[in-house]
C-alpha positions, 0 to 999 in steps of 0.5 A, a space after each residue: 785137178 784144176 785150181 779154181 782161183 788160178 783158172 779165174 786169174 788166167 780167164 781174167 788175163 784172157 779177158 784183158 788180152 782180148 779187151 772184152 768184158 765178162 758179159 761180152 765173153 758170155 755172149 761170145 761163148 753163149 753162156 749165161 753172164 752169171 756163169 762167168 761171174 761165178 767162175 771168176 769169183 771162185 764160186 764154181 768150177 769151169 765145166 768141160 763144156 765151158 772150157 771147150 766153148 772158150 777153146 772154140 771161140 778163141 783158137 789162140 788159147 792153149 788148153 793146158 795153159 787155160 787149165 793149169 798154167 802150163 804152155 803159152 798164151 797166146 798159142 803160137 803156131 811154130 810151123 807158121 813162124 818157120 815157114 813164113 817169109 817174114 821169119 827169115 827177115 826177122 832173123 836178118 834184123 835180129 842179126 843186124 844184117 838188115 836195118 829195120 824200117 822206121 815205125 812211121 813207114 807203112 809198107 804194103 805186103 800183097 796189096 794189103 796195109 799192115 795194121 800191126 806187128 806183134 812180137 812174141 817172146 819165149 817167156 810168154 810175153 808179147 809187144 804190139 807195134 802199130 805203124 
C-alpha cells in the first residue's frame, strides 16, 4: 500500500530536483493541474496511470523509490558507470593517483564542452560541479 503523504513528499522532492512547478509537471505528463494538487495535498492517491506517466517522462525516477521510498533517486545506471571511460579516471582521482584539474578549466571531450559534472553518492545524495 502506498503511503499518500510519503508519496507526496517524494513527488515534491522530485519537483525540486528538476526545478519545475506542479503546473509544469502536469503539462509534461499531460494531466490536469488539479490532479497534481490533490496528490500533493494528500486528498487523492496516485493512480497507476499517473505513476507510469511520471516514469515515462522522467527516466531517472525509480519505481520503487517513487512508490515506497526504497531504492535511489535519481536512478543510476550501474553498468554505464562501470564501462564509462570516466569511471577509471574517477577511481584514479579518488586513489590520489591523478591530481584533479582546477574547476575553472574546461576541457573538451569528443569535441563537446563539459556543461556540468554530477557526483552521486551511495546514500542517494549528489553534488553538481559547474565549470
